[in-house]
N, C-alpha and C positions, 0 to 999 in steps of 0.2 A: 379614582381621581376625586379630589374634594373641590369645593367651590369657595371663592373669596366672597366677602360681603357684597361685592358687585355682581355676584353670580357668574363670575369668570372662573373657568377651571384652573385649579392649582395642582401642579405636579407633586408627587411624593417628595421629591428633592426640595421643592419650594416650601412645602408644608413643614419639612424638617427644620428649615431655617426660620419659619414663622414661630415654631415652638421655642427655639433657643433665644437667649437674650442675656439675662443676668450672669449666667455661667460664662459667656463669652467676655462680658465686661470684666469679670474677676480674672479670667485668664490673661487679659491684656495688661492688667495692673501688676500681676505677679511676674510676667516676662518683661523685665526692664533692663537697663544697662547693668545694674548690679547683678542680676541673675545671669546675664550673658558672661560677664567677667568671671563670676564665681564658677559657673559651669565649665568655662574654658580652662580656668586655673586647675580645677579638680581633675578634669580630663587630661590636661598636660602633665600633671605631677603623678597621678595614679593610674592613668590609662583607663581601662574599662572596669577597674576593680570596684568602683562605687556606684555602678548602675543601680544596684538594689537600694541604695540610700534614696535615690530619686523616687523609686516606686513607693517606698515606705512613707517618705515625706508627703507625696501626693495622696496616699491613702489617708493620712492624718488630715490633710487639707480638705479632702473630699468629705470626710466625716463632719468636720466643723462647718463646711459649706452647707451640708444638709441640716445641721442643727439650726443654722441661721435661717435657712429656707422655711423650716417648720415653724420657727418662732414667728417669722413674718406673716405667713399665710394663715396660721391659727389665730393669732391675736389681732391681726389687722390694725396694729398700732405701731408707732415708732419704738425702737428699742430703748431710747432714752426714757420715754414715758413708762414703759413696762418696768424698767429697772427702778425708776422712782417710786412706783406703786408697790413693787415687791420688796424693796429695801428702803432706799432714801434717795432724794434728789442729789445728795452729795456724791453718792457712788456714780450716778450717771454723769455728773460733772467731772469727776476724777477720770472716768473712762474717756469722756469727750476730750478733755485737755490732753490726756496722754496720746490719743490717736492724732489729734491736731498737731501736737508738737512733733511727733515722729514724722508725720507727713510733711510738715514744713521744713524740718531739719534735713531730710533726705531728698527733698524735691530738687536740690541743686545737682544731684547725681543724674536725674532725668534731663535736666537742662544740659549738663555736660555731654550726655549721650547723644542728644539731638545735635548739639554743636559739632561733636566729632564726626557724626555721620555726614553732615553737609560740608564742614570746613575742609575735609580731606580733598574735596573737588573744587570748591570755590572759597578760598581763604578769606575770611572776614570775621572780625572779633564780635560783631554785634548781631549775629543771626538770631540769637535768643530773644532779642527785643521784638523782632517781627513775629516770632513763633509764640511768644507770650501774649502779644497783642491779638493774634489770631485765636489763642485759647480763651482770652477774655471775651472776644466777640462770640465765641462758641457758648460761653456761659451765659451771656446776657442777650444774645441775638435770637435765640430760639424760644418760642412760647412752650413748645412740647420738647423740653430739654432731654428727657429720657429717651424718647423715640429716636431723636437725632443721634444721641450717644450710642444707642444700640446699633444703629446702622453703621456708624463710623467704626465702631469696635469690630463689627463683623468683617468689614473690609480690611482692617489692620490685621486681624487674626489670619485671614486668607493670604495676605501678602507675606506674613511671617512664616506660615507653614510652607509656602512655595519657595521662598528665598532660602530658608535654612535647609529645606529638603534638597535643593539644587546643590548647595555647598556639601551636603552629606554625600551626594552621588559623586562629586568630585573627589572626596576624601576616600571613598571605597573602604569602609570599616570592615574589620574581620568578624564575621558572624559568630564564630566559635568563641572569640574573646569576649564578645558581647554576652553570649549565653553564660559564660563563666562568671561574668560580672553580676549576674542575677543571683548568685549564690552568696549569702551573707557570711557563710562559714568557710569561705576560701582561705581565710587567714591573711589576706593581702590588704585589708582595710586598715588604715591608720587613723585613729581618732585624734583630730587636731582642729585647728582654727579653720582651715579651708573646708573641712567636712562639716563643721558646725555652720559655717557660712552658707553651704549648699542647703542645709536643712532650713536655715533661717530665711533664705531668699525664695524658698518654695512653699514652706509651711508658714504663711503670713496670716496670723489669726485675726488681725485687725481688718484685713481684706475680706476674710470669711464673715466677720461680724457685719460688714456693710451689705452682705448679701440679703440680710433681713430687710433692708431698705429697698434694695433693687426689686425684689419680688412684689413689694407693694406698688412700686412705681409701674411695674409691668401690669398690675391689676389682677394678679392671681389671688385666689381665695382658698379656703380649706379644700374646696372641691377640686382645686387644681394642684393638689399636693404632689400627685404622681408626676405631673409635668415639671414642677419645680425641682423635684429630686432628680429627675432625668437630666434636666438642664444643668444642674450643679455637677453631676457626675461626668457629663460630656465636657463641661468646662475644665474639670480636674484632669481629664484624659488629655485635653489639648495642652494644658500646662506640662504634663509628663512628656508628651511627644516632642514638643518644642525644646524643652530642657535636655532631653536625651539626644536629640539631633545635634544640638550645640556641643554637648559633652563628647559625643562619639566623634564628631568632626575634629575636635581638639585632641582626643585620644589617638586618633589615626594619624593626624598631621604633626602635632606638636610634641606628643610624648616621646616618639623615637628620637626627635631632634634634641630634646632636653636630655635624654639619657646619653646621647652621643656628644653632648657639650657644644652643639651647634647653635644653641640659642639659650638665652637666660630667662628665668621665670619672670623677671620684670617686664619682658616683652608681652606677657599674657595678662598683665595687671592693668591694662588700659585698653578700652575698646578700639581706639584709633590705631594702636600698635597691633592688635589682633588683625585688623583689616589689612594693615601693611604687610604683616607676616604671611597672609594668604596670597598676596599678589604673585610672588615668585613661583608659587605652587599651582595656582589655579588660573593665573593670568589676570589681566585687568577686568575681565567680565566677572570672574569669581569675587573679586574685591568689590565691584559695584553691586553685585547681588547681595553680598553680605551687608554692605552699608544700607541698602534699601530695607533689608530685614531689621537692621539695627535702628534705623530711623522709625520704622513702624513700631518696634518694641518700645523705644524711648518715648515717642510722642503720645502713644496710646496710654502708657503708664503715667506720663506727664500730666494728661488731662484727668484721668480717673483718680490718681493719687491725691490730687488737689481737692477733688470732690469728696473723697472719703474723709479727709481731715476737716473740711468745711462743713459738711452735712452732719457729721457725728457731734461736733462741738456745738453747732447751731441748735441741734435737737436737744442736747443736754442743757443748754442755756434758755430753752423755750423761745428761740428766735425763729422757729420754723423747721420743718423736717421734710417738706415736699419740694419737688423741682420747681413748682410755681412760686414758692416763697422767696422773698428777697434775702432773708438772713443767710440761708445756706450758700447762695451764690456769692454774697459778699465775703463770707468766711473762706470760701474756695478761692476767691480772688486774692485774699491775703496770703494763702498758702502759695499760690502761683508767684506772687510778687516777691515773697520772702526767698523762695528758691532761686528766682531769677537774679536777685540782688547779690546773693552769695556767689553764684556761678559766674556772673559777669565780673565781679571783683577778681575772682581767680583767673579768668581768661585774660582780662586786660592787664593785670599785674604779673601774671605768670607765676604766682605763688603756688605752693603745694596745697594739700588738703587742709582745710581749717580744723586743726586738732581740737580746739575747744568745742566746736559745734558737734563734731563726731562723738567726743566723750559725753557731752550733754545728751545727745540722742541715745547713746548706748545706755546711759544711766536711766533714762526714761523707759527704754525697752525692758530693762530688768524688772520694773514694776508693771509695765503695761501689758506685755504679751501674756504672762500667766494670769494677770488680773482679768483681761478680756476673755481668755479661754475659760477660766473658772466661772466667771459671771454667766457666760453663754451656756456652759454645761449645767450650772445651777438652775437657771431659768427654765431650761427645757426639761428639767426633772420635776418641776413644781406643778402639781395638779391645779393649783389656783391660777396658774398661767396657761398651761397647755391642755387642761382637761384630761381627756382620755388619750391624748397624743404625746404623752411623756415618752422619754427614751426607753428603748429596750436594753436588755443586758449586754448584748454584743456591742451596740453603739456606745454605751457607757464604758465598756471595757477599752475599746479603741480610743475613744475620746479621753479617757482617764490616762491611758499610756501616753497619748500626745501631750497632755498637760504635764506629765512627769518630764517628758523630753524638754519642754519649754522651761521648766524649773531648773533642770540641769544646765541648759545652755545659759540661762540667766545667772545661775550661781557661778558658772565659769567666767562670764563677763565681769560680774561684780568682784569676785575674789581674785581673779588672775589678771584680766586685761586692765580694769580700772584701778586696781591697787598696786600693780607692778610698776 
């Protein structure tokens, strides 16, 4: 039994959650409406065949999270300043603008996810006005922004784990089929857009990059390296567990119906339709539980995604890089309001996806994801930056393979999706 600063005994369970923090925040931003739709779509179309893809994607994400942790605790400086000193301020600004634009362009998806979770029970087109107002109060209302963020994300992670686990129990997946899905050589995996989307919504290198900021906010130093690495790996495991629960629920429930022609794939391409499809099978309680998990996933990603874009760009522009600074909060507010404006327009007018915004976001991703990954890998291999804490050969091998995967996905988006 350990003791708190007030000399009160702390249980082992309580100490475990005292240790965690940045990894939980990263897990929350990865598990959003996009990952729920993508995981459900892949499970519905391919069953359990792509379970191994989630595992591989999370391994890549885990490695890049650990790179960012080590960069943050060793340098004790913001990533923007480290990049500027090691290369040039222009590179820091390029990374900052790319991350900011991606966060702002895709924030509308988080808004739509939150709206879908609530609107299915209490129809009203303007829920996101209230929710964004609450998010702005969160950004500007707390002096110790990081501590409050950590507590809120721990709650959201707990809700997601419980909600999606309950849905999985309802679904009763086949353990043997799941075990077969762990084999990448089964021959049943089809490389295509849904599979690339699954990798893209799990292995989000810009979120890993932000981990270097979070560990400094937590107050960890080089002596806390082991804690930081443990936290990052636990966060990656949480991402894997939640993603797999969603995919396996879809593989158990929707895949047989899709094969039998009892439902269309379009029914899985919208989070509100996924919830509606679950009601005949699980009853109203199953639908409610799923929507609670969806709301937690969407709103947690909603808040942290805006902070990633705001903090990284503010840091690059030398407007501040700490939670107490005004610049990062203002930039985060811009991300929030941009996503809200686009989502509100879509909800009120009933229009489809804003194609121009999606194309622009994809075009930026082509440059941004490999750029961020390469920059992070380069920095953590420089002795002038890391001293004796540079990457080992195994870390470099896995991180290098992850970079190649990002380059292939980017090439596919650039040469096929954007030019077709």
